[in-house]
Chimera marker file (.cmm) of the C-alpha trace (Angstrom):
<marker_set name="trace">
<marker id="1" x="6.059" y="-3.759" z="6.260" r="1" g="1" b="0" radius="0.5"/>
<marker id="2" x="4.628" y="-1.172" z="9.310" r="1" g="1" b="0" radius="0.5"/>
<marker id="3" x="3.146" y="2.167" z="8.157" r="1" g="1" b="0" radius="0.5"/>
<marker id="4" x="2.955" y="4.407" z="10.745" r="1" g="1" b="0" radius="0.5"/>
<marker id="5" x="0.666" y="7.286" z="10.362" r="1" g="1" b="0" radius="0.5"/>
<marker id="6" x="0.903" y="10.851" z="12.129" r="1" g="1" b="0" radius="0.5"/>
<marker id="7" x="-2.274" y="12.843" z="10.513" r="1" g="1" b="0" radius="0.5"/>
<marker id="8" x="-5.266" y="11.393" z="8.892" r="1" g="1" b="0" radius="0.5"/>
<marker id="9" x="-4.641" y="9.629" z="5.814" r="1" g="1" b="0" radius="0.5"/>
<marker id="10" x="-7.282" y="8.420" z="3.096" r="1" g="1" b="0" radius="0.5"/>
<marker id="11" x="-5.417" y="5.325" z="1.226" r="1" g="1" b="0" radius="0.5"/>
<marker id="12" x="-7.059" y="4.865" z="-1.869" r="1" g="1" b="0" radius="0.5"/>
<marker id="13" x="-10.527" y="5.915" z="-1.410" r="1" g="1" b="0" radius="0.5"/>
<marker id="14" x="-10.541" y="4.806" z="2.844" r="1" g="1" b="0" radius="0.5"/>
<marker id="15" x="-9.522" y="6.891" z="5.771" r="1" g="1" b="0" radius="0.5"/>
<marker id="16" x="-6.953" y="5.912" z="7.842" r="1" g="1" b="0" radius="0.5"/>
<marker id="17" x="-6.979" y="7.497" z="11.669" r="1" g="1" b="0" radius="0.5"/>
<marker id="18" x="-3.478" y="8.658" z="12.730" r="1" g="1" b="0" radius="0.5"/>
<marker id="19" x="-2.084" y="5.190" z="13.784" r="1" g="1" b="0" radius="0.5"/>
<marker id="20" x="0.374" y="2.124" z="13.337" r="1" g="1" b="0" radius="0.5"/>
<marker id="21" x="-0.476" y="-0.299" z="10.898" r="1" g="1" b="0" radius="0.5"/>
<marker id="22" x="1.071" y="-3.790" z="9.112" r="1" g="1" b="0" radius="0.5"/>
<marker id="23" x="0.713" y="-3.720" z="4.999" r="1" g="1" b="0" radius="0.5"/>
<marker id="24" x="0.442" y="-6.966" z="3.523" r="1" g="1" b="0" radius="0.5"/>
<marker id="25" x="0.072" y="-7.623" z="-0.556" r="1" g="1" b="0" radius="0.5"/>
<marker id="26" x="-2.134" y="-9.973" z="-2.411" r="1" g="1" b="0" radius="0.5"/>
<marker id="27" x="-0.626" y="-10.030" z="-5.597" r="1" g="1" b="0" radius="0.5"/>
<marker id="28" x="-2.254" y="-11.678" z="-8.637" r="1" g="1" b="0" radius="0.5"/>
<marker id="29" x="-1.943" y="-11.397" z="-12.242" r="1" g="1" b="0" radius="0.5"/>
<marker id="30" x="-3.041" y="-8.210" z="-13.671" r="1" g="1" b="0" radius="0.5"/>
<marker id="31" x="-5.102" y="-7.029" z="-10.166" r="1" g="1" b="0" radius="0.5"/>
<marker id="32" x="-3.118" y="-6.498" z="-6.761" r="1" g="1" b="0" radius="0.5"/>
<marker id="33" x="-4.966" y="-6.193" z="-3.553" r="1" g="1" b="0" radius="0.5"/>
<marker id="34" x="-3.434" y="-3.875" z="-0.742" r="1" g="1" b="0" radius="0.5"/>
<marker id="35" x="-4.186" y="-5.530" z="3.040" r="1" g="1" b="0" radius="0.5"/>
<marker id="36" x="-4.014" y="-2.225" z="6.032" r="1" g="1" b="0" radius="0.5"/>
<marker id="37" x="-4.336" y="-4.149" z="8.817" r="1" g="1" b="0" radius="0.5"/>
<marker id="38" x="-4.587" y="-3.108" z="12.476" r="1" g="1" b="0" radius="0.5"/>
<marker id="39" x="-1.980" y="-6.022" z="14.277" r="1" g="1" b="0" radius="0.5"/>
<marker id="40" x="1.528" y="-4.040" z="14.391" r="1" g="1" b="0" radius="0.5"/>
<marker id="41" x="2.692" y="-7.874" z="14.821" r="1" g="1" b="0" radius="0.5"/>
<marker id="42" x="6.297" y="-7.532" z="13.021" r="1" g="1" b="0" radius="0.5"/>
<marker id="43" x="6.419" y="-10.902" z="12.756" r="1" g="1" b="0" radius="0.5"/>
<marker id="44" x="4.836" y="-10.506" z="9.165" r="1" g="1" b="0" radius="0.5"/>
<marker id="45" x="1.820" y="-13.086" z="10.507" r="1" g="1" b="0" radius="0.5"/>
<marker id="46" x="-0.944" y="-12.293" z="8.868" r="1" g="1" b="0" radius="0.5"/>
<marker id="47" x="-4.543" y="-11.876" z="10.844" r="1" g="1" b="0" radius="0.5"/>
<marker id="48" x="-7.714" y="-11.654" z="8.652" r="1" g="1" b="0" radius="0.5"/>
<marker id="49" x="-9.811" y="-10.849" z="11.751" r="1" g="1" b="0" radius="0.5"/>
<marker id="50" x="-7.271" y="-7.448" z="11.767" r="1" g="1" b="0" radius="0.5"/>
<marker id="51" x="-8.542" y="-6.266" z="8.770" r="1" g="1" b="0" radius="0.5"/>
<marker id="52" x="-8.572" y="-2.842" z="8.883" r="1" g="1" b="0" radius="0.5"/>
<marker id="53" x="-9.515" y="-2.313" z="5.057" r="1" g="1" b="0" radius="0.5"/>
<marker id="54" x="-8.711" y="-3.758" z="1.704" r="1" g="1" b="0" radius="0.5"/>
<marker id="55" x="-8.046" y="-1.657" z="-1.021" r="1" g="1" b="0" radius="0.5"/>
<marker id="56" x="-7.685" y="-2.319" z="-4.634" r="1" g="1" b="0" radius="0.5"/>
<marker id="57" x="-4.465" y="-0.938" z="-6.336" r="1" g="1" b="0" radius="0.5"/>
<marker id="58" x="-3.586" y="-0.001" z="-9.586" r="1" g="1" b="0" radius="0.5"/>
<marker id="59" x="-1.497" y="-2.000" z="-11.804" r="1" g="1" b="0" radius="0.5"/>
<marker id="60" x="0.123" y="-1.430" z="-15.239" r="1" g="1" b="0" radius="0.5"/>
<marker id="61" x="3.126" y="-2.993" z="-17.171" r="1" g="1" b="0" radius="0.5"/>
<marker id="62" x="6.726" y="-1.297" z="-16.526" r="1" g="1" b="0" radius="0.5"/>
<marker id="63" x="8.652" y="-0.564" z="-19.494" r="1" g="1" b="0" radius="0.5"/>
<marker id="64" x="11.609" y="-2.722" z="-18.685" r="1" g="1" b="0" radius="0.5"/>
<marker id="65" x="11.728" y="-5.489" z="-15.304" r="1" g="1" b="0" radius="0.5"/>
<marker id="66" x="12.480" y="-4.728" z="-11.978" r="1" g="1" b="0" radius="0.5"/>
<marker id="67" x="14.744" y="-7.780" z="-10.699" r="1" g="1" b="0" radius="0.5"/>
<marker id="68" x="14.070" y="-7.114" z="-7.414" r="1" g="1" b="0" radius="0.5"/>
<marker id="69" x="10.433" y="-6.076" z="-5.497" r="1" g="1" b="0" radius="0.5"/>
<marker id="70" x="10.400" y="-2.976" z="-4.740" r="1" g="1" b="0" radius="0.5"/>
<marker id="71" x="8.914" y="-0.858" z="-2.209" r="1" g="1" b="0" radius="0.5"/>
<marker id="72" x="8.607" y="2.749" z="-2.910" r="1" g="1" b="0" radius="0.5"/>
<marker id="73" x="6.674" y="6.357" z="-2.490" r="1" g="1" b="0" radius="0.5"/>
<marker id="74" x="6.799" y="8.524" z="-4.478" r="1" g="1" b="0" radius="0.5"/>
<marker id="75" x="5.508" y="12.282" z="-4.065" r="1" g="1" b="0" radius="0.5"/>
<marker id="76" x="2.779" y="13.229" z="-7.055" r="1" g="1" b="0" radius="0.5"/>
<marker id="77" x="0.954" y="16.620" z="-5.989" r="1" g="1" b="0" radius="0.5"/>
<marker id="78" x="1.102" y="18.462" z="-1.887" r="1" g="1" b="0" radius="0.5"/>
<marker id="79" x="-0.171" y="16.350" z="0.251" r="1" g="1" b="0" radius="0.5"/>
<marker id="80" x="-0.372" y="13.135" z="-1.788" r="1" g="1" b="0" radius="0.5"/>
<marker id="81" x="2.078" y="10.484" z="-2.431" r="1" g="1" b="0" radius="0.5"/>
<marker id="82" x="2.055" y="7.143" z="-4.663" r="1" g="1" b="0" radius="0.5"/>
<marker id="83" x="3.333" y="3.685" z="-3.189" r="1" g="1" b="0" radius="0.5"/>
<marker id="84" x="4.199" y="1.608" z="-5.966" r="1" g="1" b="0" radius="0.5"/>
<marker id="85" x="5.192" y="-1.663" z="-5.780" r="1" g="1" b="0" radius="0.5"/>
<marker id="86" x="7.404" y="-3.020" z="-8.816" r="1" g="1" b="0" radius="0.5"/>
<marker id="87" x="8.228" y="-6.498" z="-9.426" r="1" g="1" b="0" radius="0.5"/>
<marker id="88" x="9.322" y="-8.177" z="-12.867" r="1" g="1" b="0" radius="0.5"/>
<marker id="89" x="7.134" y="-6.391" z="-15.300" r="1" g="1" b="0" radius="0.5"/>
<marker id="90" x="4.782" y="-5.519" z="-13.106" r="1" g="1" b="0" radius="0.5"/>
<marker id="91" x="3.910" y="-1.999" z="-10.987" r="1" g="1" b="0" radius="0.5"/>
<marker id="92" x="0.477" y="-1.432" z="-8.486" r="1" g="1" b="0" radius="0.5"/>
<marker id="93" x="0.059" y="1.191" z="-6.662" r="1" g="1" b="0" radius="0.5"/>
<marker id="94" x="-2.117" y="3.442" z="-4.259" r="1" g="1" b="0" radius="0.5"/>
<marker id="95" x="-2.334" y="6.666" z="-4.131" r="1" g="1" b="0" radius="0.5"/>
<marker id="96" x="-2.281" y="8.246" z="-0.615" r="1" g="1" b="0" radius="0.5"/>
<marker id="97" x="-3.491" y="11.652" z="0.381" r="1" g="1" b="0" radius="0.5"/>
<marker id="98" x="-3.527" y="13.814" z="3.527" r="1" g="1" b="0" radius="0.5"/>
<marker id="99" x="-6.927" y="14.193" z="4.997" r="1" g="1" b="0" radius="0.5"/>
<marker id="100" x="-7.879" y="18.110" z="5.530" r="1" g="1" b="0" radius="0.5"/>
<link id1="1" id2="2" r="1" g="1" b="0" radius="0.2"/>
<link id1="2" id2="3" r="1" g="1" b="0" radius="0.2"/>
<link id1="3" id2="4" r="1" g="1" b="0" radius="0.2"/>
<link id1="4" id2="5" r="1" g="1" b="0" radius="0.2"/>
<link id1="5" id2="6" r="1" g="1" b="0" radius="0.2"/>
<link id1="6" id2="7" r="1" g="1" b="0" radius="0.2"/>
<link id1="7" id2="8" r="1" g="1" b="0" radius="0.2"/>
<link id1="8" id2="9" r="1" g="1" b="0" radius="0.2"/>
<link id1="9" id2="10" r="1" g="1" b="0" radius="0.2"/>
<link id1="10" id2="11" r="1" g="1" b="0" radius="0.2"/>
<link id1="11" id2="12" r="1" g="1" b="0" radius="0.2"/>
<link id1="12" id2="13" r="1" g="1" b="0" radius="0.2"/>
<link id1="13" id2="14" r="1" g="1" b="0" radius="0.2"/>
<link id1="14" id2="15" r="1" g="1" b="0" radius="0.2"/>
<link id1="15" id2="16" r="1" g="1" b="0" radius="0.2"/>
<link id1="16" id2="17" r="1" g="1" b="0" radius="0.2"/>
<link id1="17" id2="18" r="1" g="1" b="0" radius="0.2"/>
<link id1="18" id2="19" r="1" g="1" b="0" radius="0.2"/>
<link id1="19" id2="20" r="1" g="1" b="0" radius="0.2"/>
<link id1="20" id2="21" r="1" g="1" b="0" radius="0.2"/>
<link id1="21" id2="22" r="1" g="1" b="0" radius="0.2"/>
<link id1="22" id2="23" r="1" g="1" b="0" radius="0.2"/>
<link id1="23" id2="24" r="1" g="1" b="0" radius="0.2"/>
<link id1="24" id2="25" r="1" g="1" b="0" radius="0.2"/>
<link id1="25" id2="26" r="1" g="1" b="0" radius="0.2"/>
<link id1="26" id2="27" r="1" g="1" b="0" radius="0.2"/>
<link id1="27" id2="28" r="1" g="1" b="0" radius="0.2"/>
<link id1="28" id2="29" r="1" g="1" b="0" radius="0.2"/>
<link id1="29" id2="30" r="1" g="1" b="0" radius="0.2"/>
<link id1="30" id2="31" r="1" g="1" b="0" radius="0.2"/>
<link id1="31" id2="32" r="1" g="1" b="0" radius="0.2"/>
<link id1="32" id2="33" r="1" g="1" b="0" radius="0.2"/>
<link id1="33" id2="34" r="1" g="1" b="0" radius="0.2"/>
<link id1="34" id2="35" r="1" g="1" b="0" radius="0.2"/>
<link id1="35" id2="36" r="1" g="1" b="0" radius="0.2"/>
<link id1="36" id2="37" r="1" g="1" b="0" radius="0.2"/>
<link id1="37" id2="38" r="1" g="1" b="0" radius="0.2"/>
<link id1="38" id2="39" r="1" g="1" b="0" radius="0.2"/>
<link id1="39" id2="40" r="1" g="1" b="0" radius="0.2"/>
<link id1="40" id2="41" r="1" g="1" b="0" radius="0.2"/>
<link id1="41" id2="42" r="1" g="1" b="0" radius="0.2"/>
<link id1="42" id2="43" r="1" g="1" b="0" radius="0.2"/>
<link id1="43" id2="44" r="1" g="1" b="0" radius="0.2"/>
<link id1="44" id2="45" r="1" g="1" b="0" radius="0.2"/>
<link id1="45" id2="46" r="1" g="1" b="0" radius="0.2"/>
<link id1="46" id2="47" r="1" g="1" b="0" radius="0.2"/>
<link id1="47" id2="48" r="1" g="1" b="0" radius="0.2"/>
<link id1="48" id2="49" r="1" g="1" b="0" radius="0.2"/>
<link id1="49" id2="50" r="1" g="1" b="0" radius="0.2"/>
<link id1="50" id2="51" r="1" g="1" b="0" radius="0.2"/>
<link id1="51" id2="52" r="1" g="1" b="0" radius="0.2"/>
<link id1="52" id2="53" r="1" g="1" b="0" radius="0.2"/>
<link id1="53" id2="54" r="1" g="1" b="0" radius="0.2"/>
<link id1="54" id2="55" r="1" g="1" b="0" radius="0.2"/>
<link id1="55" id2="56" r="1" g="1" b="0" radius="0.2"/>
<link id1="56" id2="57" r="1" g="1" b="0" radius="0.2"/>
<link id1="57" id2="58" r="1" g="1" b="0" radius="0.2"/>
<link id1="58" id2="59" r="1" g="1" b="0" radius="0.2"/>
<link id1="59" id2="60" r="1" g="1" b="0" radius="0.2"/>
<link id1="60" id2="61" r="1" g="1" b="0" radius="0.2"/>
<link id1="61" id2="62" r="1" g="1" b="0" radius="0.2"/>
<link id1="62" id2="63" r="1" g="1" b="0" radius="0.2"/>
<link id1="63" id2="64" r="1" g="1" b="0" radius="0.2"/>
<link id1="64" id2="65" r="1" g="1" b="0" radius="0.2"/>
<link id1="65" id2="66" r="1" g="1" b="0" radius="0.2"/>
<link id1="66" id2="67" r="1" g="1" b="0" radius="0.2"/>
<link id1="67" id2="68" r="1" g="1" b="0" radius="0.2"/>
<link id1="68" id2="69" r="1" g="1" b="0" radius="0.2"/>
<link id1="69" id2="70" r="1" g="1" b="0" radius="0.2"/>
<link id1="70" id2="71" r="1" g="1" b="0" radius="0.2"/>
<link id1="71" id2="72" r="1" g="1" b="0" radius="0.2"/>
<link id1="72" id2="73" r="1" g="1" b="0" radius="0.2"/>
<link id1="73" id2="74" r="1" g="1" b="0" radius="0.2"/>
<link id1="74" id2="75" r="1" g="1" b="0" radius="0.2"/>
<link id1="75" id2="76" r="1" g="1" b="0" radius="0.2"/>
<link id1="76" id2="77" r="1" g="1" b="0" radius="0.2"/>
<link id1="77" id2="78" r="1" g="1" b="0" radius="0.2"/>
<link id1="78" id2="79" r="1" g="1" b="0" radius="0.2"/>
<link id1="79" id2="80" r="1" g="1" b="0" radius="0.2"/>
<link id1="80" id2="81" r="1" g="1" b="0" radius="0.2"/>
<link id1="81" id2="82" r="1" g="1" b="0" radius="0.2"/>
<link id1="82" id2="83" r="1" g="1" b="0" radius="0.2"/>
<link id1="83" id2="84" r="1" g="1" b="0" radius="0.2"/>
<link id1="84" id2="85" r="1" g="1" b="0" radius="0.2"/>
<link id1="85" id2="86" r="1" g="1" b="0" radius="0.2"/>
<link id1="86" id2="87" r="1" g="1" b="0" radius="0.2"/>
<link id1="87" id2="88" r="1" g="1" b="0" radius="0.2"/>
<link id1="88" id2="89" r="1" g="1" b="0" radius="0.2"/>
<link id1="89" id2="90" r="1" g="1" b="0" radius="0.2"/>
<link id1="90" id2="91" r="1" g="1" b="0" radius="0.2"/>
<link id1="91" id2="92" r="1" g="1" b="0" radius="0.2"/>
<link id1="92" id2="93" r="1" g="1" b="0" radius="0.2"/>
<link id1="93" id2="94" r="1" g="1" b="0" radius="0.2"/>
<link id1="94" id2="95" r="1" g="1" b="0" radius="0.2"/>
<link id1="95" id2="96" r="1" g="1" b="0" radius="0.2"/>
<link id1="96" id2="97" r="1" g="1" b="0" radius="0.2"/>
<link id1="97" id2="98" r="1" g="1" b="0" radius="0.2"/>
<link id1="98" id2="99" r="1" g="1" b="0" radius="0.2"/>
<link id1="99" id2="100" r="1" g="1" b="0" radius="0.2"/>
</marker_set>
């Protein structure tokens, strides 16, 4: 997935300047990691040398299973949203905050 920012943001506590990035996720049983890559190669190839940041995601269980993997952004406060990833009984999320 590619993410474009038109203003500086903080993702999971890591400052992210204006730009385009490719997002990858490492799912583990009770811990997921978001990788923000400086590469915008749309082929889906991963190159660890292009890593901008690796961010531990918050993790929890859903009350009922999701049959399909979904990614969405939930507005939770002014200038802040959560990027949520749901699959089966798992939800992982990270806070995205606009920098002022």
